[in-house]
N, C-alpha and C positions, 0 to 999 in steps of 0.2 A: 570276505567275511560278510555274513548277513547283517543287515542294518538293524541294530538293536532298537534304534529310534522308532522304526515303523513296525515293530514286531506285534502283529495282531494275529498270530498263528493259532489262536484258540479255535475250536470248532465253530463254524458259522452259527450265529445266533438263530434260533428257530422260534422264539417266542414273539408274540405281538401283545404289547402292553399299552394300554391307554392311561393317561393321567388327565382327569377332568377337574378343572378348577373354575368356579364361578367368578365372574369379573366383578370386583368391588361389591361383594354380595349384599351386605347390609345397606350400603348406600344405594345400590341398584334397586333394592326393594322399596326404599324410601322414595326414589324417583318414580318408580312404577306407580306407587300409590298417590304421589303428588307430582304430576307432570311439570308443575312450575319450577321444580328443583332441577330439571334436566339442564345440563350445560353449566351448572353452578358448582362452586366448591362446597362439598358436603362432607361433614364429619359425623360419624355415629359413635355413640359411647357415652360414658358418664361425664357429667360436667362438674362434679363436686371437686373438693381439694385433691383427692387421689384418683380422679377420673382419668381413664385412658381411652385412646382412640381404638375402636374395634374395626372400623373401616374408614378409609379416606377415598373419596371419589377421585377419579383420574385428574379432574380439574384441581383438586386440593393437593394432589401429589406433586404437581408442578412447583409448588412452593416448599417442598421438602417434607410434607406431612405423610405419615405412614402409620400403620397399625402398631399397637403396643406403645405408642408414644404418649407421654402425659398430655392430656387434653389442653392444659394451660400452655404448654410449649407450642402445640400445634396452632393454637389461636394466636400466639405471638408471631408465628411464621406466616399465618394466613388470617389476618384479623377479620376479613369479610366472610370467612367461612360460616356456613349455616350448620348449627348443631342439631341433630335429629336423633330421637330415641325410637328405634323400630320396635313395634309390639312383638312380644315373644310369639304370639299366635301366628303372626305373619311369617316369622322366621321358620316356625315349625311347618307351616303349610308349604312354603317354597322348598325347604330342605327335603321334606318327605316326597314332594312331587318330583324333585330331581332324582332322589334315590330310587323311587319307583321305576323311573325310566332306566336307570343303570341296571337294576335287577332284571329288567326285561331283556337287556342286551347280554348279560353274562351272569352265571351263578357265582363267579369269583370276583367279588367286589370287596375291596379293603377300604373302609372309611378312614379318612385322616382327620376330618373335622365335619362341621355341619354343611360345608360347601365344597368339599374336596375329596377325591377318592381315586384309587387305582382300580382298573379292570384288567383281567387277563382275558384277552380275546384270541388266544392262540387256537388255530385250527378252525376258525369260523368263516374263513374266506369262501368256501364252496357254498355255505348256507346263506351268508349275509352279504358277500361281495368283497371287493378290495378294501383294505383298512381305511384308506382316505375317504372312500365313499361311505363306509360305515360310520366313521367319525363325524362326517357332515350330517348324516342322518341322525346321529345321537344329539348333536348340537341343535338341530331343528326340533327334535322331539322335546328336548329340555325347554327350549324357547316356548313352545306351545303349551307344554304341561304346566309351566310356571306363570303363564300369562305374559311373557315378554322378557324374561331374564336371559342373559347371554353367558354361555360357558366357553372357555378356551380349552382346547384339547390338544395334548401331545401324544403322538404315536411313535413307538420305538421298540426295539427288541429287549429293553429292560427298564426297570423302574427309574433309575437315575436319569437315563436319557429321555424317558417319557416326561418326567417332571420338568426337566430342563426345557424340553420342546414346547410344553404348554405355556411357558413364560416368554418364549422368543418373539411371538407376534401379538401379545396382548395389547389392547383388549380385542375380543372376538377373534382369537387366533385359532388356527388349525395348522399345526406343523408336523410333518412326517419325517422322521430320521430313517433313511433306508437301512435295512439290516445287513449291510455289507461293510467291511473295513474301510473301503473308499468312501462310502456314504457317510459313515460315522466321522471319519477324519474331516470331510468337507464341512461338516457342521461344527465340530468341536474346535478345530485348529485356529480359526480366526477369533474365537471368543476370548474375552479377557479372563485371566485366571480366576478372578472372583466368582465366575460362574460355576466353578467346580465346588460341589457340595463339601462344606467344611472349611473352605478357605475364606476366612474373614478378613477384615481390613488390616489387622496387624500382620497376619501371615502374608497377605497380598503385598504389603509394603516390603516385607523381608525378601520376598521373591523378586519383586521389581528392582530392588537394590542390586540383585545379582543379574539383572537383565532379562528376567523371566516375566514377560508381560502377557503373553498369550498362551493358550492351552498347547499350541504347537511347540512353544519354547519348553514347557514343562515336560512334554512327551519326549523330547530329545534327551532327557536325563535318564540314566539307568537307575534301577532301584537302589544300587549301592551308593550312587551319587546322592540320591534323595535321602538316604539314611544318614549321611554325614550331617545334613542340616535339620532333618525332621524326625529322626529316630523312628518311633513306633508308627508314626503317621505315614511313613514313606510308602508302604505297600498300598494304602488306600489312594494316595495321590497318584501313584504309578498306575493303578488299575483304572481309576476314574478318568485320568487323562487319555486313556485308550478306550474309554467308553465301555468298560467291563463292570458288570454288576449282576450277580446271580441270585439276589434276594427274591424269594417268591412273593406273589400276591396272596396275602393270608386273610381270609374273612374271619370275623370275630368267632364264628362257630368252630373253627379249627385252630384258633390261635393257642399258643403255649403260654402267652402272657397277654395282658391287656394294659395298655398304658397311654398316657398323653404327655407330650412335651412341647415346648414352645421356644423358638429361637428369637432373640430380640435384635433389632437392627443396631441398637445401642446398649451397651452393658448396663445392667441394673445395679446400682450401688446401694439401694435401700433394702435391707433384709426383710422388712415388713412387706414391701411390695412383692418380693419374691414369694413370701409365704401366702399372700393373698392369691397369687396365681396358682400355687400348689393346692390351695383349698379348692379352687375351681377344678383343677385337674383331678383331685381325689374324688370330687363329686361325680365327674364324668366317668372315672374308672369304676366307682361303685355302681353307678347306674348301668353301665354296660355289663358288669358282672351279673347283676340281678336280672337284667333283660335276657341274658342268654343262659341263665340257670347255673352260673359258676360261683364258686367261692375260692378264696385264695389262701395260701399258707404263708404268704410273706409279701413284703413290699420293698421296692427299690427306689431310691432317689438318685437321679442323674443330674450332675452339675457340670457345665462346661464354661470355661473362662474365655476371655478375649483372645488368648493365644492358642485356642483350640485344645488346651489340656483339658481332659475330661476325667472326672472322678465319679464313683458310684458308692453309695452306702446302702446296705441291705439289712433287713432283720426278718425273723420268722415269728409266726404266731403260735401260741400253744395249741390252738385249734383253728380250722379253716373259718373264714369269715367273709361276708359280703357287706358288712356295715361300713358306711362311709366314714363315720366318726373314728372307728378303729384304724382304718387305712390312713386317714389324715393325721391323727394323733401320732401314729408311729412314724409317718413321713416327716412330720414337724419335728419330732424328737431327733431323728437322724440329721435333719437340716440344722437344728439348733446346736447339736453336739459339734458338728463341723464348723458352724459359724463362730462359736465361742472359742474355737482353737485358732481362729485367724480368718475372718471373713474376707473374701475377695469379690469384686464386682462380677456379676454373673451374666454370661452371654446366652445360656440355654439352661432350662430346668425342666425336669420331667419326673412324673410319678408313675410307676408301673406295678402291677400285681402279678406275682408268679411264685411258685407253680400253681396251676389252676386245678380244681377238682370239681366234678359234677356229682359227687356222692351225696346222697340224701343227708340232710342235717339231722343229727341225732337229737331226739327230744330230751330236754333236761328235766330231772325230777323236781328240781327247785329252780325255775327260770330266774335269771338275773333281771330284776325290775328295770334297771337302767338299760340293759340290752333290749328288753321288750319295748321300752320307750323309743329307743333309737330305731328299731325296726319299723315302728309306726311312723316315725318322722321320715325315714327313707321311703316308705310306701307312699306317704302323702306327697313328698317331693317328686317321686317317680311319676305319680299321676299328673302332677303339674307339668313335668317335662314331656310326658306323652301327649298332653293336650296343647301345651304352648311352646314346645321346642326347648332350646337351651335354657338352663335354669333362669327363671325370673325371680325366684326366691332363693336366697343363699343362707347358709349358716354363718354365724360370726366367726372370724378367724383372727390371726395375729399371733404374736409371740407372747409367751408367758412372762 
């Protein structure tokens, strides 16, 4: 009987996907601008009572510091860390320089954040050369375009593997996962199961109690065996342990939805902190809608818990909108309604807008003064974003 464990009988993958991730982006900019910081533990982000770490340098990570961690805790772990606030203008300059390089390499670029993106490089071999050579050229061009910032690049036949590959040899990594069943197994099998997207510490402990410590161990289980323990998540674990992922690289201009989400290394137990993050996500969603000439007919909030259970809450609008306030207020209402019924600590939260429309907005005979005020506010903040990068001015947020 054929070995179900090693069943990778799907058609050979033909795509070439790059995942580009800048190394310790904000901290690296700070070190570039102030060479005296090189080699030191650097934390970027807010230093107030609710300040969080946006980037920890690799020197600070040795002490357990990481992004999205409360700054106060990071400083307890690494008291000698240097806290730096990177000017928004510098973030904009470096991010735009990076994305300019990416756009020169492929028309199919899917931004994930200001310093991270997928590229679909399928079919470019004859024109540009072998993928590894192209990836090295991409790294070199980003380095020169940004004045010295380093990107790690993962090359693989799909998005899951490319993102995993970009992290395997950080910093300054370039990892290619061959597009063959044998090549995929050679990379995946020795990895701890926590490297599989969606397997957090709680699920990892549950699997390890069953003797499943490596991806190879997970791959030996049939889908039916996985269903007994993990229900609806079984199919995803089954496919990812075999390196299977058919998600396309989707640029904003052809996206069916626009959203932002963030996974936390530690569960957030403070609803106010979650809402503050949702406000930032709503601002980014609204900005991208307006930038690409879209409006949305609805909003969805995605919440994931430590055990990987995921829920979504959605609502629709009476008329399409691109107003940040409308998006956030509806997202906040969805979150508050859920939280009041029984809040649980949050591992991931996301805000997305869909369905999208590019229809021209109908002029109103009697325009709503408040909406007109919000449009002016959005336009002003968009100009700040265009000039200085990620928001340097924010709306006030929080729960009612």
